[in-house]
VEXZA-706430 format. One line per 4 residues: number of its first residue (from 0); for each residue z, y, x of N, C-alpha, C, O. Coordinates in steps of 0.1 Angstrom, whole numbers. Atoms other than C-alpha are relative to their C-alpha. Layout:
REM VEXZA-706430
NUM = Z,Y,X,Z,Y,X,Z,Y,X,Z,Y,X ~ ...
***
This chain:
REM VEXZA-706430
0 = -12,-2,-8,-180,132,-169,11,6,-9,8,16,-16 ~ -11,-5,7,-147,137,-185,6,13,6,7,14,18 ~ -5,-12,-5,-133,172,-183,15,2,-3,21,13,0 ~ -14,-1,3,-98,164,-194,8,0,13,6,-8,22
4 = -8,-2,-13,-73,175,-167,12,-10,0,18,-13,-11 ~ -11,8,-2,-47,151,-154,13,8,-1,14,18,6 ~ -12,-8,1,-13,164,-165,7,1,14,8,-9,21 ~ -7,-2,-12,7,179,-136,14,-7,-2,20,-5,-12
8 = -13,7,2,38,157,-130,11,10,-2,11,20,5 ~ -11,-9,2,69,172,-143,13,-5,6,14,-17,8 ~ -13,4,-5,104,171,-129,9,-4,-11,7,0,-23 ~ -9,5,11,132,154,-148,7,11,-8,9,10,-20
12 = -7,-10,7,148,187,-156,-9,10,-7,-5,20,-14 ~ 10,-10,5,116,205,-167,-1,-2,-16,-1,-13,-21 ~ 2,0,15,113,215,-204,-14,-6,-3,-24,-2,2 ~ 13,6,4,86,192,-219,-10,9,-6,-22,7,-6
16 = 9,-10,6,72,222,-238,-8,7,11,-19,10,9 ~ 7,-6,-11,64,238,-205,-11,-9,6,-22,-4,9 ~ 9,10,-6,47,207,-192,-13,-1,-9,-24,-1,-5 ~ 11,0,9,26,206,-224,-9,12,0,-21,11,0
20 = 8,-12,-1,16,242,-222,-8,1,12,-20,6,12 ~ 8,0,-12,5,239,-186,-12,-10,-1,-23,-6,4 ~ 11,10,1,-16,208,-194,-11,6,-9,-22,5,-7 ~ 9,-6,9,-32,227,-223,-8,11,6,-20,12,4
24 = 7,-10,-8,-41,256,-201,-10,-6,10,-21,-1,11 ~ 9,6,-10,-55,234,-174,-12,-7,-7,-23,-7,-2 ~ 11,6,8,-75,214,-200,-10,10,-4,-22,8,-3 ~ 9,-11,5,-90,246,-214,-8,6,12,-20,7,10
28 = 7,-5,-11,-98,260,-180,-11,-9,6,-22,-5,10 ~ 9,10,-6,-114,228,-168,-12,-2,-9,-24,-3,-4 ~ 11,1,10,-135,225,-200,-9,12,1,-22,11,1 ~ 8,-12,-1,-147,261,-197,-8,0,13,-19,4,13
32 = 6,0,-13,-155,257,-160,-12,-10,-1,-23,-7,4 ~ 10,10,1,-175,225,-167,-12,4,-8,-24,1,-6 ~ 10,-4,10,-194,240,-196,-7,13,3,-19,15,0 ~ 5,-13,-2,-199,276,-185,0,6,14,-5,17,16
36 = -1,-5,-14,-192,280,-148,11,10,2,20,11,-7 ~ -11,-9,-4,-169,304,-131,2,12,-10,13,15,-13 ~ 0,-11,8,-178,333,-153,7,-2,-14,13,7,-20 ~ -6,4,13,-165,314,-184,15,-1,1,21,-1,-10
40 = -15,2,-1,-130,310,-170,7,13,1,11,17,12 ~ -8,-13,0,-114,343,-180,13,-3,-6,16,-13,-13 ~ -14,1,5,-78,348,-189,-1,0,-16,6,-9,-22 ~ 1,-1,15,-88,357,-225,-6,-13,-6,-1,-19,-15
44 = 7,13,5,-111,326,-229,10,-11,1,10,-20,-8 ~ -9,12,-2,-85,302,-215,11,0,-10,15,-10,-16 ~ -11,-1,9,-56,315,-235,-4,-2,-15,3,-8,-23 ~ 5,2,14,-77,316,-267,-3,-15,-2,0,-20,-13
48 = 3,14,1,-90,281,-261,12,-9,-1,13,-19,-9 ~ -12,8,0,-56,267,-253,10,3,-11,19,-5,-14 ~ -9,-4,10,-38,286,-280,14,3,7,24,1,1 ~ -12,-3,-8,-13,298,-253,1,15,3,-10,21,6
52 = -1,-14,-3,0,333,-247,-3,3,15,-1,-6,24 ~ 3,-4,-13,-10,352,-216,12,-1,9,11,-5,21 ~ -13,0,-8,26,355,-204,3,-14,5,8,-16,16 ~ -3,14,-4,29,317,-204,-10,-4,11,-6,-12,20
56 = 10,3,-10,-4,314,-184,5,5,14,5,-2,24 ~ -5,-6,-13,10,337,-157,12,-6,5,15,-7,17 ~ -13,7,-4,43,319,-157,-4,-13,8,3,-17,17 ~ 4,13,-6,25,286,-148,-9,2,13,-7,-5,23
60 = 10,0,-11,-3,298,-125,0,13,8,-7,14,18 ~ -1,-12,-7,5,333,-114,-12,9,-1,-10,21,-5 ~ 12,-8,1,-31,345,-114,-11,-8,-5,-10,-21,-6 ~ 12,7,4,-65,336,-128,-6,-8,11,-12,-18,8
64 = 6,7,-12,-76,326,-93,7,-13,2,0,-23,4 ~ -8,12,-2,-48,301,-91,-4,-11,-11,-5,-23,-8 ~ 4,9,11,-58,286,-125,-14,-5,2,-16,-17,0 ~ 14,5,-3,-95,284,-115,0,-10,11,-7,-20,11
68 = -1,9,-11,-85,267,-83,4,-14,-5,-1,-24,-1 ~ -6,12,5,-65,241,-102,-11,-7,-9,-12,-20,-8 ~ 11,6,8,-95,235,-126,-11,-6,9,-15,-17,6 ~ 10,5,-9,-119,231,-97,5,-13,6,-3,-23,7
72 = -5,12,-7,-96,205,-81,-1,-12,-9,-4,-23,-5 ~ 0,11,10,-95,184,-113,-15,-5,-2,-17,-16,-6 ~ 13,4,2,-133,184,-115,-7,-6,12,-18,-12,11 ~ 6,5,-12,-140,174,-79,0,-16,0,9,-22,-5
76 = 1,15,0,-152,138,-74,9,-6,11,12,2,20 ~ -8,6,-10,-131,114,-54,-7,-2,13,-20,-1,14 ~ 6,2,-14,-137,109,-16,-6,-13,1,0,-23,-2 ~ 7,13,-1,-163,82,-10,5,-6,13,7,1,23
80 = -4,7,-12,-151,56,15,-10,0,11,-22,0,8 ~ 9,1,-11,-166,55,50,-5,-14,2,2,-23,0 ~ 6,13,-2,-190,27,57,7,-6,13,9,1,23 ~ -7,6,-11,-173,2,81,-9,-10,8,-5,-15,18
84 = 9,9,-7,-203,-20,91,-13,7,4,-17,16,-2 ~ 13,-4,-4,-235,-15,109,0,10,12,11,14,16 ~ 1,-9,-11,-247,7,138,4,14,-3,5,17,-15 ~ -5,-14,3,-234,42,142,-10,8,-7,-7,16,-16
88 = 11,-8,6,-267,57,133,-1,-2,-15,-2,7,-23 ~ 1,3,14,-268,39,100,12,5,-8,11,10,-19 ~ -12,-5,6,-232,48,92,-1,15,-3,2,20,-14 ~ 1,-15,2,-238,85,98,-10,4,-10,-8,13,-17
92 = 11,-4,9,-270,85,79,5,-3,-15,1,5,-24 ~ -5,3,13,-253,68,49,10,12,-5,9,16,-16 ~ -9,-11,3,-225,95,50,-7,13,-3,-5,19,-13 ~ 7,-13,2,-249,124,53,-9,0,-12,-9,10,-19
96 = 8,0,12,-272,113,26,8,0,-13,4,6,-23 ~ -10,-1,12,-242,108,2,4,14,-2,4,19,-13 ~ -4,-14,1,-230,143,10,-12,9,-5,-10,18,-12 ~ 11,-8,4,-265,157,6,-3,-1,-14,-7,8,-21
100 = 2,3,14,-268,141,-28,10,9,-8,6,15,-18 ~ -10,-8,7,-236,158,-39,-3,15,0,-3,22,-10 ~ 4,-14,-1,-247,192,-26,-12,4,-8,-12,14,-14 ~ 12,-3,7,-281,190,-41,1,-3,-15,-6,4,-23
104 = 1,4,14,-273,173,-74,13,2,-8,13,0,-20 ~ -13,-3,7,-237,183,-83,2,15,1,8,19,11 ~ -2,-15,-1,-237,221,-90,14,4,3,16,14,10 ~ -14,-3,-2,-199,221,-90,3,0,15,10,9,20
108 = -3,2,-14,-199,210,-54,-4,13,8,4,18,16 ~ 5,-12,-6,-220,240,-42,8,12,-5,10,21,3 ~ -7,-12,5,-202,264,-65,14,1,6,18,13,9 ~ -13,-1,-5,-168,255,-53,0,5,15,9,12,19
112 = 1,-4,-14,-179,259,-17,-2,15,2,4,22,10 ~ 3,-14,-1,-193,293,-23,12,9,-5,15,19,1 ~ -12,-7,5,-163,304,-44,11,0,10,18,11,12 ~ -11,1,-9,-138,292,-18,-3,10,12,6,16,17
116 = 3,-9,-11,-157,312,9,4,14,-3,7,21,6 ~ -4,-13,3,-150,343,-10,14,1,-4,21,11,0 ~ -13,-1,5,-117,336,-26,11,-2,11,22,4,9 ~ -10,3,-10,-99,324,5,-1,8,13,7,6,22
120 = 2,-9,-12,-112,349,30,13,8,2,17,15,-8 ~ -13,-8,-2,-81,365,46,-2,15,-2,-12,21,3 ~ 0,-14,2,-74,400,35,15,5,2,24,-2,-1 ~ -14,-4,-4,-44,420,48,8,2,-13,4,8,-22
124 = -5,9,-11,-18,408,46,-6,-14,-2,-9,-18,-13 ~ 7,13,0,-32,374,55,8,-9,-10,20,-11,-9 ~ -6,9,10,-25,350,25,5,-13,7,-1,-18,16 ~ -6,12,-4,-3,320,31,-1,-10,-11,-4,-7,-22
128 = 0,10,10,0,287,13,10,4,-11,8,0,-23 ~ -10,-4,10,31,302,-5,-6,11,-9,-1,12,-20 ~ 6,-10,8,10,331,-17,-9,-5,-11,-8,-1,-23 ~ 9,6,10,-17,310,-34,-1,-15,2,-10,-20,8
132 = -1,14,-3,-6,274,-33,-12,-9,-5,-17,-17,2 ~ 11,8,6,-33,260,-56,-13,2,7,-21,-7,8 ~ 13,-3,-7,-61,278,-38,0,-7,13,-11,-13,17 ~ 0,6,-13,-50,264,-5,0,-16,-2,-5,-23,7
136 = 1,14,3,-45,229,-20,-14,-4,-3,-19,-14,2 ~ 14,2,2,-81,231,-32,-8,0,13,-16,-9,15 ~ 7,-1,-13,-93,241,2,3,-13,8,-6,-18,15 ~ -3,12,-7,-74,212,18,-7,-12,-6,-12,-21,1
140 = 6,11,7,-89,188,-8,-15,0,4,-21,-11,6 ~ 15,-1,-4,-125,201,0,-1,-5,15,-11,-13,18 ~ 1,4,-14,-119,197,38,2,-15,1,-6,-22,8 ~ -2,14,-1,-106,162,32,-12,-8,-5,-16,-18,1
144 = 12,7,6,-136,153,10,-11,-1,11,-18,-11,11 ~ 11,0,-10,-160,163,38,4,-7,13,-4,-15,19 ~ -4,5,-13,-139,153,68,4,-14,1,1,-21,11 ~ -6,13,-2,-121,121,61,-10,-11,3,-8,-19,12
148 = 9,11,-4,-151,97,60,-7,2,13,-9,-8,21 ~ 6,-2,-13,-167,113,90,9,-2,12,6,-8,22 ~ -10,3,-10,-135,112,110,2,-15,2,3,-20,13 ~ -2,14,-1,-132,75,102,-12,-6,8,-9,-16,16
152 = 11,5,-7,-167,68,115,-1,5,14,-3,-3,24 ~ 1,-6,-14,-166,92,145,11,-5,9,10,-3,21 ~ -11,5,-8,-133,77,157,0,-15,1,9,-21,7 ~ 0,15,0,-143,41,152,-4,-5,14,-8,3,23
156 = 4,6,-13,-148,17,182,-15,1,3,-19,4,14 ~ 14,-1,-2,-185,18,176,-4,14,5,-12,15,15 ~ 3,-14,-5,-186,56,180,6,2,14,-1,9,22 ~ -5,-2,-13,-163,55,210,-8,-6,11,-9,-1,22
160 = 8,7,-10,-186,31,227,-15,6,1,-22,3,10 ~ 13,-6,0,-217,52,218,-1,14,4,-10,18,11 ~ 0,-14,-2,-208,88,220,7,4,14,15,-4,19 ~ -6,-5,-13,-199,109,251,15,2,-3,19,6,-14
164 = -15,-2,2,-161,110,256,4,13,-4,15,15,-10 ~ -4,-13,3,-160,147,252,-4,5,-14,-2,16,-18 ~ 4,-3,13,-174,146,217,11,4,-9,21,-4,-11 ~ -11,-5,9,-152,167,193,-4,-3,-14,-15,1,-19
168 = 4,4,14,-151,154,157,-2,13,-9,-10,13,-18 ~ 2,-12,8,-147,189,143,-13,7,2,-20,11,-8 ~ 14,-5,-4,-178,202,161,-10,-9,-6,-21,-4,-11 ~ 10,9,5,-196,171,151,-2,1,-15,-13,1,-20
172 = 1,-2,15,-188,176,114,-8,13,-3,-16,13,-12 ~ 8,-12,2,-201,212,116,-15,-2,3,-23,4,-4 ~ 14,3,-4,-233,200,133,-7,-8,-11,-19,-7,-12 ~ 6,9,10,-239,174,106,0,5,-14,-10,5,-21
176 = -1,-4,14,-227,189,74,-5,15,-2,-11,18,-12 ~ 3,-14,1,-232,226,82,-15,3,-4,-17,11,-13 ~ 14,-2,3,-270,224,81,-4,-3,-15,-13,3,-21 ~ 2,4,14,-269,207,46,3,12,-9,-5,15,-18
180 = -4,-11,8,-250,236,31,-9,12,2,-13,19,-7 ~ 8,-12,-3,-270,263,49,-14,-2,-6,-19,7,-12 ~ 14,3,5,-303,246,39,0,2,-15,-10,7,-20 ~ 0,-1,15,-293,245,2,3,14,-4,-4,19,-14
184 = -3,-14,4,-278,280,0,-11,10,4,-14,19,-4 ~ 9,-10,-5,-304,298,21,-14,-3,-3,-22,6,-7 ~ 14,3,2,-337,280,19,-3,-5,-14,-14,-4,-18 ~ 2,5,13,-332,263,-14,-8,-13,0,-12,-18,-11
188 = 8,13,0,-351,232,-2,10,-12,0,21,-11,4 ~ -9,12,2,-337,197,-9,3,-6,14,-4,-6,23 ~ -5,7,-12,-317,178,17,-4,-14,-2,4,-23,-5 ~ 5,14,3,-339,147,15,3,-9,12,9,-5,22
192 = -4,10,-10,-336,115,36,-7,4,13,-1,1,24 ~ 7,-3,-13,-361,128,62,8,11,7,10,10,19 ~ -8,-11,-6,-340,160,68,13,-6,5,17,-3,16 ~ -12,6,-4,-308,139,70,-2,-9,13,6,-9,22
196 = 3,8,-11,-324,115,94,-2,8,13,2,5,24 ~ 2,-9,-11,-335,144,116,13,5,6,15,6,18 ~ -13,-5,-4,-299,157,117,7,-10,8,13,-7,18 ~ -8,11,-6,-284,124,126,-6,-3,14,1,-5,24
200 = 6,4,-13,-310,116,153,2,11,11,4,8,22 ~ -3,-11,-9,-306,151,168,14,0,6,16,2,17 ~ -14,1,-4,-269,147,169,3,-11,10,9,-9,20 ~ -2,11,-9,-270,113,185,-7,2,14,-1,-1,24
204 = 7,-3,-12,-295,125,211,8,9,9,8,8,21 ~ -8,-10,-7,-272,153,220,14,-6,5,19,-1,15 ~ -13,5,-3,-240,132,221,2,-14,5,13,-18,9 ~ -1,14,-5,-248,97,232,3,0,15,-1,9,22
208 = -2,2,-15,-237,84,266,-14,0,6,-24,-5,2 ~ 13,-1,-8,-264,92,291,1,-11,11,10,-11,19 ~ 0,10,-10,-273,62,312,-6,5,13,-16,12,13 ~ 5,-4,-13,-277,68,349,-11,-9,4,-9,-21,6
212 = 12,9,-3,-312,55,358,2,-8,13,-3,-19,14 ~ -2,8,-13,-300,45,393,9,-12,-2,9,-21,6 ~ -8,11,2,-276,21,377,-6,-10,-10,0,-21,-13 ~ 7,9,9,-301,5,353,-7,-11,8,-14,-9,17
216 = 5,12,-7,-310,-30,364,-15,-2,-3,-19,-1,-15 ~ 14,2,1,-347,-35,370,-3,-15,-3,1,-24,4 ~ 3,13,5,-360,-65,351,-13,-4,6,-18,-16,4
***
């Protein structure tokens, strides 16, 4: 996997030297994160690797947390498209096993989730997007990564014809994805296909339309 960061688009009036220094800092932070984890991304290590002064780093990113958030965002994999064919059960199982694979086999995925849980926790005064824009951008990217494919499946015609009308997609996402993350962080056991199948079947049993036996035609 390439660790080179995509240059941040510059405005027409921006000094090209500033754009280059920002890219070098982000490249350095991304490389350090990929090779050594969060602990390796220190201000000293990044400025030394990039050959950029500390004052310039703070000019671009404000804090080390903001730089780390930007590096995480560049290393995240793209959002996998939602399956569009097949029964609802199979679509959900495909999505869940894909996410389980990321959580179990991509250390960065679990690391960023754990780090975000600590870094973005509200502390007085409650931070806003303006306070830490890159941190909140990363959070939105993570939410999109998990939510977008499930929203597409859970709002499809197939799902509408299968699930109870009161089914909430946000709650459904927590019920399907939450156990994967909890299982990996707390028990340390793998999220295998059997576990994913159990989660999907339990979800469908709880949320499928209930047929009124009195209306069932006797054959």
